[in-house]
N, C-alpha and C positions, 0 to 999 in steps of 0.2 A: 152714894153716887146721886147727884142731882140731875133732874131731866132738864134737857136743853129747851127754850122758849122757841119762840117762831123763827127761823133762821133766815138772816138778813137777805140769803140768795133765794129768787121765786125763777118761775118760770115766767113766759111772755104772756101769757094769757094774763097772768097775776097782773103784770104792768098795764094792760090794757084797761083792768077794769079801774082799778084806781092810781092817779097819780101820786097819793099821799103817802109820803117815805116816813116813815117814822124816824125820832132822832136818833142820831148814831149813839153807842153805847160802846165801853171799852169790853175789847172780846175775853174772854175768859179763857183760863189754860186750860179746862177740862172741858169746853166745847170744842177746842183744836184737836184733842187727844181721842174723843170719839165721834168723829165725823158720821154724819147720816147721809144716803143718798136719798133724793126724794123724786120720786116719778109723778107725774102730772100731767092729766089729762082730761079734759070735757069737765074741768071744776073737781075731777077726782084727783087727791094725792095718796100715794103711797110710798112711805119711807121703809127703808131697807139697810140695816147696817152692813159693814164692810163684808163680812164673812157671807152671809146671806146672798150678797149683790155677786158678788164674785162664783158663790157657787152656782147660783142661775145661772150666770154668764157661760160658765164651762158646761154647764149640763146641755144648753142651749145648742155650742159649739159641740159638743159629742154627738148629738142628735143629726145636727147638719151634716158633719161627716159622714155617720151609718147612712144616712139617708141618702147622700151621695153615692158611698160604695155600692149599697143595694142596688141601686137605678143602673149604676154601672154594670154592676153581675148580671143583672135580668135584661140590661141590652145587649151584654157583649160575652152571655154563657155558652153559646156555642161553639163560638172561637176558640176560647179559654179549653173546654173539654177537648176539643178537636187538638190543639197544641198539646195539653197533657198526655193524650192517648199518642200522639205521633213521639212524643218525646220516650214514652213509655217504651213505644214498638221501637225506634232507635235504639235504645238502652238493651232490651231483647236482643235485637238482631247484633249488637256489637258485643255482646257476651257469647252468644253462639258462634259468631265466627274466632272468637279468642279461644273456646272450647277445641272448636275444628283444627284451628292452627295449634294450640299446645298439643290435641292428640297427634297431630302428622307428626309433629318433633320428637315425640314420645315413641313414636312407629319408627321413625328413622334411626334414632337414639339406639333402640331398640335392636333393630335390624344391623346397626354398624357394629354395636357389640356383640352379636350373634358371629357376624363374618369376623371379627376381629378374634372371638375365642376358638370359633373354627381352624383361624390360620395357625393360631398360638399351639391348640392342641396337634395342628397336621406336623408343625416345627418341632414340637417336643416329642412327637410319636419318632420322627424320625432322628432326633438325638436320640431318643432310647435304644432304637435300632441300631444305630451305630455304635453305642454302649455294647449292648449285647454283642454286636461285631467282636467288638475289642475285648471282652471277657472270652469268647471264644478262642481269638488269636491266642490269649496269653494262657490258656489251657493248651495249646497246639505247643506253644514255645516251651513251657514247661520242662519237658521232658529233654531240650537241648541242656549241657552242660555250662556252667560259668556265663551265663547271659546276664548282662544289663539292660536287658530291655524293658520300657516302661510300661505298665501294665493299664489297663482300667481306669478312667477317671471317678472319682465319688458320684453314684447317682444322685441327680439332681431330682429334688422336689416337684412334683406337677405343678408348674405355674398357673396361678390363678387368673383369672379374669381380674381387670382393673375394677377396682368398687366404684360407683358411681357417687362423684363427690355431693358431700350435702350443699344445699343451696345457701348463700348468704341470709343472714338475718335483714327482715323486711321491717320498714318504719310501720306502727300500729297504723297507720291513715290510707293504707294501701288497700284495695279493695279485696276482700275474703275469696275471691275466685282464684285470682292468683297466687294468695298465699296456699290454697288448697291443690294447686297444680305443681308438680316438682319440677325444677330446671336443675341444668348441670352447666358447669362452667366448662367450655371448649378447652381452655389453656389446663385446667386439670385432668382434665379427662386424657388430652394429648402427652400431658407427663407423664400420668399411670401408664399409660400405652407404651411410651417410650422408655420407661424403667424396663416393664418385662419384655422388649424387644433387645434391650441392652443386655439382659442376663442372657437371652436364648443365645443372641451374638456371640457373648463371651464364651458360654459353654460350647458351642459348636466351634469357635477357634481353638478351646482348649483340646477338644476331641481331635481337628486338624491337625495339631501338633502333638499329640500323644500318635497319631496314625506315621506321619511323618518320622518322629524318631523309630517306631518300629520299622520301618521301611532301611531307615540309615543303618541300623543295628544291623538288620538282618543282612543288610547289603554286605556290610563288615564283617559278619561271621561269615557269609559265602566268599569272600575276596580270601579272608585268613584261613579257612579251609583249602581252598585253592593254593594259597602259598605252599602249605604245609604239607599239600600233597606233592606238592612239585618239588620239592626240597627232599622230601622223603625218597621220593623214585630216585631223583637224583645221584643220591648216597647210595642207594641200593644197585644200580646202574656203574657207579665209580668202582662199587666192592664187587661185581660181577654176579650179583645175587640177583634172580630172577625175582622183582618185584609180583608178577602174577599169578606165583607159587603160594599158595598158601600153608600158613604155618601149621606144625604136627600139632594135631589134637591132643591134648592128656586129659586125664579123668575128670580132673578140678572143672574142665572148661569144654565140656562134652554138651553140643548143641543138635538142635534137628527140627525137623516140622514139616507140614506139606510145602509145597513150592508154589508160590503165589506172585505173578508176574507184578512189578511196580508200575502202577500204567496212572496218568492223571487224565480225569474226567475232560472233556472236551469244553465244557461252560464253568471252568475253573477260572478264579478270579487272579488278579496278579497277585496277591499274597500267599494263595496256596501254590501257585505255580513258584515263586521265590521258595517255598517252603518246602517244596519237594524240590527242587535243585539242592537244598542245603542238605535233606536226606540223603541224596544220593551221593554227594561231594563226601558228607561225611559218613556214610557206609564205606565208601574207598578209604576215607581216612583211615577208620579203625582198622579196614583190612591191613593196609601198610604197617599199621601201628603193631600189629599183631605178627607181622612179618619181622618188623624191626625189633619186637622182643624178643626173636631168637637170633638176633644178630648180634655178636659180642663187641658192642662199642662202649661199654662202661669199663670201669678201673678196678682189677679185682683187688687192689690193696688203696691204703691212702698214700704211701711210700714213693719218692721221687724214683723216674727209671735212671737207669746206671748208662749214660752215656757209652762210656767204654766198652759197655758188654752190650750191644743192641743186637738186633739180628741180621746174621750175614756171618761175611768172612772175620775172625777175629784170632788172636794168639792166646790158644789154648794156656789156661793157668795152672794146669798141672807138666805140660809137655812141654809147652813154651814154644810151639810151633804152630803153624795157619791151620785154621778148622774153620768149621762150620759150624755157626750158633744159630739154632732154629727157632729161638724164642726171643725174650726181652728180660734181663734181669733185674728186678724192681727190689728197692731197699725196706728193710723193714725190722723191725725188733721182734726177737723170740717172742712167739705167742700171739704177735698181731693177729686180728680176725683175716683170712680169705676169703673173699665173698665170689658166689658167680656171676660173671658178666653178661649173662642173659639166660632166655629160661631155658630148659633142657632136661634131660633125663643123663642121669649118671651110669656111663659103662664101664667106667672101672674105679675102684677105690682101694687100693693097698701099694703093696713094694713092687717098685718097677724098676731094677737095676740101677743105673748112674742115676735115676730120677728120684730116687728115694720113696720118702713118701708122694704117691701121686694119685690125682680125682682128675680123669678125663669125664667129659661130659659132652652130649651129642645134642646138638643145637636143632638139627634139621637142614634139609635143604642141603647136603654136604658138608654144613659147617660144624666143628668141634675144638674145644679148649681142653689145653692140658693144665694143670698145675702141679708144679712138682716141690722138689725140698720140704715137702711139711713136717713138723713136728708132731702133728696130730691130724686125725682124718674125722670127720663129725659127720658123714653121710654115707649110705650103703650103695652098691651097685643095683641099678632098676628104679632107684628112689627120684621123683619129678622133682624139679628145683626151680625155686625163681629169681628173676633178677637180684641181686643184691642178698640173697641167703647165703649165710655162713657154711661154707663147705670143709673148712679146716683152719690150721695155724700156720705161720709164717715159722720155718726152721731151718736146717741146715743137714738134712738127712740126703743122704747119697753122695754123688760125686759133687761137693760142693766144698768153698772154701770159708764160709760163713754163714749168716743168718740171712737169707733173703727169698725171695718167692722167684721160682724158674717159670714165665709162662708163655705158653704156644697157643697160636690160632692156625685151623688146619681147614683146607677146603677140599673134599675129597681124598684126606689121607695126606694129603702133601703141605708141608710147611709152608705159611705164608707171613709177611713182616704184620706183626700184632697193631703195629703205630698205622697201617691203614684205617684199620678199624677204630682204632682211639682218637684218629684226626678226625674222623666222620661223628663220633660221638660227640665231641666237640663242636664242629659245625649244626649239630643237630639240637644242641642245648638250649637255642633260643625259641624253639617250637617246638620242643619233647618233652 
């Protein structure tokens, strides 16, 4: 590359010194490619290339900007520092206020959770106490026969206080202070508390239903015992038997013990009062049943009653003249079992004239029964028999025209119609 001669551009000082202008020449391509910048002052010239020129200009601009910034800083330094300090103090106060607010919020949440927990524990304790009462009631009701009374429900686990919901994820750009302080979602907390309260409410409702069912069942039992007692007393009254008399005590049913009056405490609950009433009426029904167990209201054989040979006046089958028939003739096949119609003691077992083979049983309270024309006797005098126990077989011994059972019922030794007792047994079939 060749150096360019004197440029045809010049400053005003050059033009002032000489008006002579060299002849123009054709411009060279290289001269335009590598243009120089010439600075002239007081006869001095300084040529600069493009890079050096712009580097110098840039340095001057940077130095001027730096000088302005520095001068401004020193001029307004106190104001800038005061503004920065005030800003820092404002941020600090904001953090402290935020921390105090979050602490107060955490305290409120803790207080509410503690209060909710105490309420839940109180409700749960009440439910557990009621559950224990139901268990005690079930134990008291267990001696009662044939009861379908609901017992206590399955004990529930202790309810836990609702867990604090996890805070939702925060964007990365939020403050670290807020990220370190836990927060709770009100809707999530209310939902958890609502679930626990719902469980406790359903559990309490279940216990209420069990208590109501128990009370209804006890009322039904009491009513059933009352109905049974009235019907038994009515039947015994129709039969002329004193219901207040105790049944004769046998060796197998011997009882005893000191007398302790049945009293109810003044502070007894409604359930205990109801259970006490049931106990009283049950004891009365048991006594009536024992009395009724010695009343001959059962059928001695399964055969039908001969309508032409009932209790009362009839035509004697041998003499063909009217005669008093003191019992009932019941059909049967030879060898059919004959059973005792009530509890009692055997007072006679053997041959008795026209009766043939006969068994007589004393049932107490002046009531006795006779079983005649037996083919065989399966008991002995002095033995205690139970209702339904086999005492002999159907036969045709004695004054008889064929195999059948002659059955009598006597009160204080006088023959009465056995049908009265058999009809009473049919009445008591639904409750006995």
